Structure formats: C-alpha cells, structure tokens
N, C-alpha and C positions, 0 to 999 in steps of 0.2 A: 501495500498500500504506500503508496506515494502521495504524502501531500505537503504544503506550507507550514502548517503551524508545528508549533514544541514538537518535538520526538519526543519519543519517551525511552527510559532508561534500556529495557529490551530491543526497540528498531534499533538504536545506536550501537547496540554490542552486534543487532544482526546485519551491521552494515561493516563494521571495520572489527566486530569479533572480541573475543573476550579480553575487554580491559579491567581495571581498579576502577570504584566508584568514584574516585578523587578526576579521574581522565573525564569520567562520562559527568561528572559536576564542571569540569574547566568548558568540556564543550558545550554543554549546556548554558552556559556563563560565556559563551559568543552570541548569543539569539540567532546560531546558525537555525536553518528551516532543513527537512526531513530532504530534499533535494540534495541542499549547499552539503552538508555533512555524506551525502554521495556521492557529491560530483568534488568533494576534496578525497574520500576514498578510493575513486580513480584514479584520481594525480597520486598518489599516494604509495597508490599500488604501482602505479608504473603507467598505469592503461591511457592514459594523457602524455602525445610525445610533443614538442614543440612544431616538430615538420607535418604534422595532422593539424593538430588541435593550435595553432596562433595564438588562442587566446587565452590570457594568463586569469590568475584566479583573485578575485578582489572577494572584499566584504570580508562577511563572518564566514565562507570558505576559505579564503586565506587563512584565518584564524586558525579554523580545524583542520588545514591542512599541515600547519606549522605546529602544532600539535600532537600529532598525526609521526610529521615528519622528526620530532625529537626523542617521543616514546621510541623508535624503527633505530636511534641510535645509542 
C-alpha cells in the first residue's frame, strides 16, 4: 500500500528491513511519506543510477537516504 501520509513502523521496516526503533523514530522525524521512504530505500539499495535517473533526492527523501547511508557504513 502506497500512501502520502505518515507511514507506520511496520511499513518502514517493510521498506528498509529490520532496523532498531531509534532508526524508525529518526526516519519518522524527517516527516517523509511512505513514497519518499520507498524512494530513499531504492537509492540506498543502489537501484537509482545517476545515468538512468539524473534527478537527485531532495527534502525528506534526501534526509531518509542520509539516515540509511549512515546505517550501512
């Protein structure tokens, strides 16, 4: 289910995998919608390649990407 409203904890985990509650709360704190978190997760997973998708993330999606990128290092 894709929605532009605030996602639930279970929806976030469904998109990005098993993460701790602090990460979920940090992501919720960005104000990102389900769709924005989904987009950030695709980018963090390497699915978005600059040559194919020249558009950069911005706003809440960018903030979520930064959180996911920090978790992967």
